[in-house]
C-alpha positions, 0 to 999 in steps of 0.5 A: 781584444777586450778594448775593441769589444768594449768600444764596440759595445759603447758604439752600439749603445750610442747609436741606439740612443742617438738613433732613437732620439733622431726619430723624434719629428716635429709633426704639427705647428700651430703658429697663428691662431685667429685673434690673439696668439699670446700663450696659445701657440703649440708644437706637436712632436711625433716619436717615429721609432720603436723606442720610448724617448724622454722629451724633458731631456731635450731642448726646443729651439726657437728664435735662435734660442734653446728653450727648456722643455718642462714636463707638465702632466702625464709622463715625460716619456713619449711612447713609440709611435706616440705624440706629444705637444709642447705649449707656451701656456698649458692653461690657455691650451686646455681652454682652446682644446678642451677635448685634448686627450694627450699623446695618442699612438697611431696604427691602432695602438691604445692611447697613453696617458695625457702628456703635456709639455711647457716651454717659453716661446712665441712663434713668429706669424711670418715664419722661422726655424724650429728644432728639437735638440739634444745638447747642440745637435739638432734631432729634427728641424723645420723652417715654416713660412706663412705662405704655406698656410695656417695664417690666422685661418684656424688651420695648422701646418701638419706633416703628412706623408713627408709633406707639410700642408695646412689642415684642421688642427689635431694636437696629440693625434694623427694628422689628417688632411682636411680638404677645403670645402669646394665652392660651386662656380657661378652659373654661366647660364643667362637669366631669361626675364619672364614675359610681361602679362599681356592684356586679354580681349573678352568676346561676347561669349565671355571667352578670353582671347589673347591679343595678337602680336605678342612677339615683337619680332613678328610685328608684321603680323600685328594688324593696325586698327583701321582709321575708319574706326574713328569716323564711325563714331563721328558719323553716328554722332552726326546722325543722332544730331541730325535726327534731333534737329528733325524731331525738334522741327517736327514738334514745333510744327505740331505746336499751336502758339497761344496768345500772350498771357494765355496758356497754350497746348499742343493740338493734334491735326 
């Protein structure tokens, strides 16, 4: 009976520790930043349990290799409902994320100290399998693909309510979906050109009157200028010429021609 109790006790301890470790989740992946990726990639881990977990005792699996997870600053213990970030270069990470505040507990729990972890890895820009392992047992793993989003556009892949989506990065903080900015569709309305200015005719009283026939579709209303208009000028000029000829003949009849070498004058009859 004593042995049974002993093994039950060991089993409870094992399940408690193992179950807590199993609660660790890969929650965010920044695998392809704009520009050069070298040393700038990182993976976020979330402790979805009621117990603290020592992340430095686990392994980060990437590129078919178990990488050691090295504690950098803060505490190696991830608190319940807390986040941790595993980076490939702590210095470059802090340059990219100067406002990083380390592990932050969700659900209104006050944030803990800055916890940052280092590991030697280089994430694929097309996709690969990532995992958090305890010895050879995978506690959590995920296969990401570039087709899911976050490929060089400044976004990361984030696990929100059990679904992986691309959104604005939130290292060490609760993941939040950032919907894309909606672009208004192009207008289907036709652009109606403005009508060209129409000439104005000025009446004797100085008032401007629009020229008839602005609408080309109402061309039947446009009155043609009568052809007699040009004959009016012709007849007027003809009358003036005729009057000039008569005047010249009249003047000649009134002239008196003087003998050669003498002056002449016009005498009235």
